VODREN-382576 format. One record per residue (C-alpha): chain; x, y, z; residue number from 1; residue in three letters. Coordinates in steps of 0.5 Angstrom, whole numbers, plus 500, padded with zeros to 3 digits. Layout:
REM residues N
chain px py pz resi resn
A X Y Z NUM Ala
...
REM end
This chain:
REM residues 526
chain px py pz resi resn
A 758 312 074 1 Met
A 765 314 074 2 Gly
A 767 321 072 3 Gly
A 763 327 070 4 Val
A 756 324 067 5 Glu
A 753 325 061 6 Ala
A 745 327 061 7 Val
A 741 321 060 8 Gly
A 738 322 053 9 Val
A 737 315 053 10 Ser
A 733 314 059 11 Leu
A 726 311 058 12 Ser
A 720 315 059 13 Arg
A 718 312 065 14 Arg
A 724 312 069 15 Lys
A 725 320 067 16 Lys
A 717 320 070 17 Arg
A 718 317 076 18 Met
A 725 320 078 19 Ala
A 721 327 077 20 Leu
A 715 324 081 21 Ile
A 721 323 087 22 Ala
A 724 329 087 23 Val
A 717 333 086 24 Ala
A 715 329 093 25 Leu
A 722 331 096 26 Gly
A 720 339 094 27 Val
A 713 338 096 28 Val
A 715 336 103 29 Met
A 720 342 104 30 Val
A 715 347 101 31 Ser
A 709 344 105 32 Leu
A 713 345 112 33 Asp
A 714 352 110 34 Gly
A 707 354 110 35 Thr
A 703 350 115 36 Val
A 707 352 121 37 Val
A 704 359 121 38 His
A 697 356 122 39 Ile
A 699 352 128 40 Ala
A 703 357 131 41 Asn
A 697 359 136 42 Pro
A 696 352 138 43 Thr
A 703 350 139 44 Ile
A 704 356 144 45 Ala
A 697 354 148 46 Arg
A 699 347 148 47 Glu
A 707 347 149 48 Leu
A 707 354 153 49 Gly
A 711 357 148 50 Ser
A 713 365 148 51 Ser
A 713 369 142 52 Met
A 721 369 142 53 Thr
A 720 361 142 54 Gly
A 715 361 136 55 Leu
A 719 366 132 56 Gln
A 725 361 133 57 Trp
A 720 355 131 58 Val
A 721 358 124 59 Thr
A 727 362 124 60 Asn
A 731 356 127 61 Gly
A 729 352 121 62 Tyr
A 730 358 116 63 Leu
A 737 359 119 64 Leu
A 739 352 118 65 Ala
A 737 351 111 66 Leu
A 739 358 109 67 Ala
A 747 357 111 68 Val
A 748 350 108 69 Thr
A 744 349 102 70 Leu
A 750 351 097 71 Ile
A 754 346 102 72 Ile
A 749 340 101 73 Gly
A 749 341 093 74 Gly
A 757 341 094 75 Lys
A 756 334 098 76 Leu
A 751 332 092 77 Gly
A 756 333 087 78 Asp
A 762 329 090 79 Gly
A 758 324 094 80 Tyr
A 752 322 089 81 Gly
A 746 326 088 82 Arg
A 741 321 089 83 Arg
A 745 318 095 84 Arg
A 745 325 099 85 Val
A 738 327 096 86 Phe
A 735 320 100 87 Val
A 739 322 106 88 Ile
A 736 329 106 89 Gly
A 729 326 105 90 Val
A 730 320 110 91 Val
A 733 326 115 92 Gly
A 727 330 114 93 Phe
A 722 325 115 94 Ala
A 725 323 121 95 Leu
A 726 330 124 96 Ala
A 719 331 122 97 Ser
A 717 325 126 98 Leu
A 721 328 132 99 Gly
A 717 335 131 100 Cys
A 711 332 132 101 Gly
A 713 328 138 102 Leu
A 716 334 141 103 Ser
A 714 335 149 104 Pro
A 717 342 149 105 Ser
A 718 348 145 106 Thr
A 726 347 146 107 Pro
A 725 340 143 108 Val
A 721 342 138 109 Leu
A 726 348 136 110 Ile
A 732 343 136 111 Ala
A 728 338 131 112 Phe
A 726 344 126 113 Arg
A 734 346 126 114 Val
A 735 338 124 115 Leu
A 729 339 119 116 Gln
A 733 345 116 117 Gly
A 739 341 115 118 Phe
A 736 335 112 119 Ala
A 732 340 107 120 Gly
A 739 343 105 121 Ala
A 741 336 103 122 Leu
A 735 335 099 123 Leu
A 733 341 095 124 Val
A 739 343 091 125 Pro
A 740 336 089 126 Asn
A 733 335 086 127 Thr
A 735 340 081 128 Leu
A 742 337 080 129 Ala
A 738 330 079 130 Ile
A 733 333 074 131 Leu
A 740 336 070 132 Arg
A 743 329 070 133 Ser
A 736 325 068 134 Thr
A 733 330 063 135 Phe
A 736 332 056 136 Pro
A 737 339 055 137 Pro
A 731 339 050 138 Ala
A 726 337 056 139 Glu
A 730 340 062 140 Leu
A 725 346 062 141 Asn
A 719 342 062 142 Arg
A 722 338 068 143 Ala
A 724 344 072 144 Ile
A 717 347 070 145 Gly
A 713 341 073 146 Thr
A 718 341 079 147 Trp
A 716 349 080 148 Gly
A 709 347 080 149 Ala
A 709 342 085 150 Ala
A 713 346 090 151 Ser
A 708 352 088 152 Ala
A 702 347 089 153 Phe
A 705 345 096 154 Ala
A 706 352 098 155 Ala
A 699 354 096 156 Ala
A 696 348 100 157 Ala
A 700 349 106 158 Gly
A 695 354 110 159 Pro
A 689 350 108 160 Ile
A 692 343 110 161 Val
A 695 346 116 162 Gly
A 688 349 118 163 Gly
A 684 342 117 164 Leu
A 690 338 121 165 Leu
A 690 343 127 166 Val
A 683 344 127 167 Glu
A 681 336 126 168 Tyr
A 687 333 129 169 Leu
A 693 336 132 170 Ser
A 698 341 131 171 Trp
A 703 335 131 172 Ser
A 699 332 125 173 Ala
A 702 338 120 174 Ile
A 709 335 122 175 Phe
A 707 328 122 176 Leu
A 704 328 115 177 Val
A 711 329 112 178 Asn
A 713 322 114 179 Val
A 709 318 109 180 Pro
A 711 323 104 181 Ile
A 718 322 105 182 Gly
A 718 314 105 183 Val
A 715 314 098 184 Val
A 720 319 096 185 Ala
A 726 315 098 186 Ala
A 723 309 095 187 Gly
A 722 312 088 188 Leu
A 729 315 089 189 Ala
A 732 309 090 190 Val
A 728 305 085 191 Arg
A 728 310 079 192 Trp
A 734 315 080 193 Ile
A 741 313 077 194 Asp
A 747 316 081 195 Glu
A 751 321 078 196 Ser
A 757 325 082 197 Arg
A 764 327 080 198 Val
A 768 322 084 199 Pro
A 775 325 083 200 Ser
A 773 331 088 201 Arg
A 769 327 093 202 Ala
A 776 327 098 203 Asp
A 777 334 097 204 Arg
A 772 337 101 205 Phe
A 774 344 103 206 Asp
A 771 344 111 207 Ile
A 774 351 112 208 Val
A 771 354 106 209 Gly
A 764 351 108 210 Ala
A 765 353 115 211 Gly
A 766 360 113 212 Thr
A 761 360 108 213 Leu
A 756 358 113 214 Ala
A 758 363 118 215 Gly
A 757 369 113 216 Ala
A 750 366 111 217 Leu
A 748 365 119 218 Phe
A 751 372 121 219 Val
A 747 375 115 220 Leu
A 740 371 116 221 Val
A 741 372 124 222 Trp
A 742 380 123 223 Thr
A 736 380 118 224 Leu
A 731 376 122 225 Thr
A 733 379 129 226 Ser
A 735 387 128 227 Ala
A 728 390 128 228 Asn
A 728 394 134 229 Gly
A 735 393 136 230 Arg
A 738 400 133 231 Gly
A 741 401 126 232 Trp
A 748 400 129 233 Trp
A 746 392 131 234 Tyr
A 744 391 123 235 Gly
A 750 395 121 236 Ala
A 755 391 125 237 Ala
A 752 384 123 238 Gly
A 752 386 115 239 Val
A 759 388 116 240 Val
A 761 382 119 241 Thr
A 757 378 114 242 Ala
A 761 382 109 243 Met
A 768 380 112 244 Val
A 766 373 112 245 Leu
A 764 373 105 246 Leu
A 770 376 103 247 Val
A 774 371 107 248 Ala
A 770 366 103 249 Phe
A 772 368 096 250 Val
A 779 369 098 251 Val
A 779 362 100 252 Arg
A 776 359 094 253 Gln
A 781 363 090 254 Arg
A 786 359 093 255 Arg
A 784 352 094 256 Val
A 784 346 089 257 Pro
A 777 344 090 258 Ala
A 773 350 092 259 Pro
A 766 349 095 260 Ile
A 763 355 090 261 Leu
A 767 355 084 262 Pro
A 768 362 082 263 Leu
A 768 361 075 264 Ser
A 761 360 075 265 Leu
A 760 367 076 266 Phe
A 763 368 069 267 Arg
A 757 366 066 268 Ser
A 753 373 066 269 Arg
A 746 369 065 270 Ala
A 748 365 072 271 Leu
A 750 371 075 272 Ser
A 744 375 073 273 Val
A 739 369 075 274 Gly
A 742 369 082 275 Val
A 740 377 083 276 Ala
A 733 376 079 277 Leu
A 731 370 084 278 Leu
A 733 374 090 279 Val
A 730 381 087 280 Ala
A 723 377 085 281 Gly
A 723 373 092 282 Asn
A 724 379 096 283 Leu
A 718 383 092 284 Ala
A 714 377 093 285 Leu
A 715 375 100 286 Tyr
A 715 382 102 287 Gly
A 708 383 099 288 Val
A 705 377 101 289 Leu
A 707 379 108 290 Phe
A 704 385 108 291 Ser
A 698 382 105 292 Ile
A 697 377 110 293 Gly
A 697 382 115 294 Leu
A 692 386 111 295 Tyr
A 687 380 110 296 Leu
A 687 378 118 297 Gln
A 688 384 122 298 Asn
A 685 389 118 299 Val
A 680 385 114 300 Gln
A 679 380 120 301 Gly
A 679 374 116 302 His
A 682 367 120 303 Thr
A 688 364 118 304 Pro
A 684 359 114 305 Leu
A 680 364 110 306 Glu
A 686 368 109 307 Thr
A 689 361 106 308 Gly
A 683 361 101 309 Val
A 684 368 099 310 Arg
A 691 367 097 311 Leu
A 689 361 093 312 Leu
A 688 364 086 313 Pro
A 695 367 087 314 Leu
A 698 360 088 315 Met
A 694 356 083 316 Ala
A 696 361 078 317 Val
A 703 360 080 318 Phe
A 702 352 079 319 Thr
A 700 353 072 320 Val
A 705 358 070 321 Ser
A 711 354 072 322 Ser
A 710 349 067 323 Pro
A 708 355 062 324 Leu
A 715 358 064 325 Gly
A 718 352 062 326 Gly
A 715 352 055 327 Arg
A 717 359 054 328 Leu
A 724 358 057 329 Thr
A 725 352 052 330 Glu
A 723 357 046 331 Arg
A 726 363 048 332 Leu
A 731 362 053 333 Gly
A 731 366 060 334 Ser
A 732 373 058 335 Arg
A 725 375 055 336 Trp
A 721 370 060 337 Pro
A 725 373 066 338 Leu
A 723 380 063 339 Ala
A 716 379 062 340 Leu
A 715 375 069 341 Gly
A 718 382 073 342 Met
A 714 386 069 343 Ala
A 707 382 071 344 Leu
A 710 383 078 345 Leu
A 711 390 077 346 Ala
A 703 391 074 347 Ala
A 701 387 080 348 Ser
A 704 391 086 349 Phe
A 701 397 082 350 Val
A 694 394 082 351 Gly
A 695 393 090 352 Leu
A 696 400 091 353 Val
A 689 401 090 354 Gly
A 687 397 096 355 Leu
A 683 400 102 356 Ser
A 681 397 109 357 Ala
A 674 396 106 358 Asp
A 676 393 099 359 Ser
A 672 388 097 360 Pro
A 675 381 095 361 Tyr
A 674 383 087 362 Ser
A 679 388 088 363 Arg
A 684 383 090 364 Gln
A 684 377 087 365 Trp
A 686 379 080 366 Pro
A 692 382 082 367 Trp
A 694 376 086 368 Leu
A 693 372 080 369 Met
A 698 377 076 370 Leu
A 703 376 082 371 Leu
A 702 368 081 372 Gly
A 703 368 074 373 Ala
A 709 373 074 374 Gly
A 713 369 080 375 Met
A 711 362 076 376 Gly
A 715 364 070 377 Ile
A 721 368 074 378 Ile
A 722 361 078 379 Val
A 723 357 072 380 Val
A 727 362 068 381 Ala
A 731 364 073 382 Gly
A 732 357 075 383 Thr
A 734 355 068 384 Glu
A 739 361 068 385 Ala
A 743 358 074 386 Ile
A 742 351 074 387 Val
A 741 350 066 388 Gly
A 748 354 064 389 Thr
A 752 351 070 390 Ala
A 757 345 068 391 Pro
A 754 339 069 392 Thr
A 759 337 075 393 Gln
A 757 343 079 394 His
A 749 342 078 395 Ser
A 749 341 086 396 Gly
A 752 347 087 397 Val
A 748 351 082 398 Ala
A 742 348 085 399 Gly
A 744 350 092 400 Gly
A 745 357 089 401 Leu
A 738 357 086 402 Gln
A 735 355 093 403 Thr
A 740 360 097 404 Thr
A 737 366 092 405 Ala
A 730 364 094 406 Asn
A 731 364 101 407 Gln
A 735 370 102 408 Leu
A 730 374 098 409 Gly
A 725 371 102 410 Gly
A 728 373 109 411 Val
A 730 380 106 412 Leu
A 723 381 103 413 Gly
A 719 380 110 414 Thr
A 725 384 114 415 Thr
A 725 390 110 416 Val
A 718 390 108 417 Phe
A 716 389 115 418 Gly
A 721 395 117 419 Thr
A 718 400 112 420 Val
A 711 398 114 421 Ile
A 713 399 122 422 Ala
A 717 406 120 423 Ala
A 711 409 116 424 Ile
A 706 407 122 425 Val
A 710 410 127 426 Val
A 711 416 123 427 Arg
A 703 417 120 428 Asp
A 699 414 126 429 Leu
A 700 421 131 430 Pro
A 697 425 125 431 Ala
A 691 420 123 432 Glu
A 689 419 131 433 Leu
A 689 427 131 434 Asp
A 685 427 124 435 Gly
A 680 422 127 436 Ala
A 679 427 133 437 Asp
A 682 422 138 438 Val
A 684 426 145 439 Pro
A 691 428 146 440 Asp
A 691 424 152 441 Ala
A 688 417 149 442 Ile
A 693 418 143 443 Ala
A 699 419 147 444 Glu
A 697 412 150 445 Gln
A 696 409 143 446 Val
A 702 411 140 447 Ala
A 706 407 145 448 Thr
A 703 401 142 449 His
A 706 402 135 450 Thr
A 708 395 135 451 Gly
A 701 392 134 452 Leu
A 699 398 130 453 Ala
A 705 396 125 454 Ala
A 701 389 124 455 Gln
A 695 392 123 456 Gly
A 692 391 129 457 Ile
A 688 397 133 458 Ala
A 691 398 140 459 Pro
A 684 399 143 460 Val
A 685 395 149 461 Asp
A 689 400 152 462 Val
A 687 403 158 463 Gln
A 683 409 156 464 Leu
A 682 415 161 465 Asp
A 676 417 158 466 Val
A 670 412 160 467 Thr
A 665 416 156 468 Ala
A 664 415 148 469 Gln
A 668 409 149 470 Val
A 665 405 143 471 Asn
A 666 412 139 472 Asp
A 674 412 141 473 Leu
A 675 405 139 474 Ala
A 672 406 132 475 Ala
A 676 412 131 476 Ala
A 683 409 134 477 Ile
A 681 403 129 478 Thr
A 680 408 123 479 Thr
A 687 411 125 480 Ala
A 691 405 125 481 Thr
A 688 402 119 482 Glu
A 690 408 115 483 Arg
A 697 408 118 484 Ala
A 698 401 116 485 Phe
A 695 402 109 486 Ile
A 700 407 108 487 Ser
A 705 403 110 488 Gly
A 703 397 105 489 Met
A 702 402 099 490 His
A 709 404 100 491 Thr
A 712 397 100 492 Val
A 708 396 094 493 Met
A 711 402 090 494 Trp
A 718 399 093 495 Ile
A 716 392 090 496 Gly
A 714 395 083 497 Ala
A 720 399 083 498 Gly
A 725 393 084 499 Ile
A 721 389 079 500 Ala
A 722 394 074 501 Leu
A 729 395 075 502 Ile
A 730 387 075 503 Ser
A 726 387 068 504 Ala
A 731 391 065 505 Leu
A 737 387 069 506 Leu
A 734 381 065 507 Ala
A 736 384 058 508 Leu
A 743 383 060 509 Leu
A 742 375 059 510 Ile
A 744 373 052 511 Pro
A 738 372 048 512 Ala
A 739 365 047 513 Arg
A 743 361 052 514 Leu
A 747 355 050 515 Pro
A 748 349 054 516 Gln
A 753 350 060 517 Ser
A 756 357 058 518 Thr
A 761 356 063 519 Val
A 767 352 060 520 Pro
A 767 345 064 521 Glu
A 775 345 064 522 Ser
A 775 353 066 523 Ser
A 780 353 072 524 Pro
A 778 357 078 525 Val
A 783 363 079 526 Arg
REM end
């Protein structure tokens, strides 16, 4: 198909349905793999002899590779064919997953996880570009809703599927399950998806711009994931370096004839606000999920599988509200669904502030469901604001922007919220220990283990100088630790609520009803 393709209004219903299934399966692979690995970490550490640093890189290597190349993956799809790059990404992800499952050591596993991230960056942004070129505007929002529901379902099933596979098979199975999914997705894509691209741009790929953008995102994500405990100067230096590289990237994009990220896209207020809101929404969501996960496992004592089951209401409603968000966006545009979704997030965070160490599950699940409802609407409406309003020839880049916003928001959420909780625990733990009548000598020993306390784990295994009333001391230390952690968790819930409320107001800047492709397709880059 030559030139800038038109959306295939005349495609048969069956062809569109099969194309949707193909891209949904691709997203399922990436979403499933993002949640199952956390369940397998203890087993991986035991069988491969992994250190804590090694386990962190099993996750962070994937995250870094994915985050820094998403926009590049979308750009490659625009220039060389969205279906082609999608299929390469699917096959690459499946092969990298096979390598992960057969890894004999931690370094080999980390290497294949990095390859998974690169393959995912080819796969994910082009799923949205394929939907844009396959479905007419009247059907696009519902298709994006189904896409979002598939991603949410895979994320929800991850902890449970991972627990079952690790418990009854092996840790390798969590990666090997991607192989048959990838085979089916690639086969359906080749059979049912029409190729779409902008061939006139294929031979002008900006390698320097790609390297500068990847470098800026790499430094930013690296800093966010590794700054904790290194001092403020480390984080400041990393952020400044990332900003300098980002400025160099912008200058480069203003001068080259075929930029990686056309700056003209940001002339669309809807697209710019949509990117900001997806970052903010995922920051709040992942930050709260991070703290709730620690709360359920380390404070309330649930196993990873039990924790996954308790988070099912959130993910189940997320799955249902994504198609609902598509219908609302179809009728109202992105403005009001985004404002509504952010308001629901704020309400859920305020409700979660009421949790204590012994709160029953009946006090938790209603707010988790509200959180899932809000995020389902936000993801679809935000995606429509970004991908649905970009010119068709930049659909892949817009898909990369959407996914990069999600990834950066997630990294910011877990890093910032984790740092805030740790700071609150360091501040409050001494007073809580004093209030629990823990002797000063013991309190000083416990205070040296704030790293455990920041995770909600009572450091009762420290060497106690007093042997009498050890059980009472352990109970007092546990109570003090839980109170300090809960104080930190409440603080991040209030922060999340504030971010969500500000974002709800920001959503009102989006035009009330968005026309298709609000950025002129012939608009030059200046």
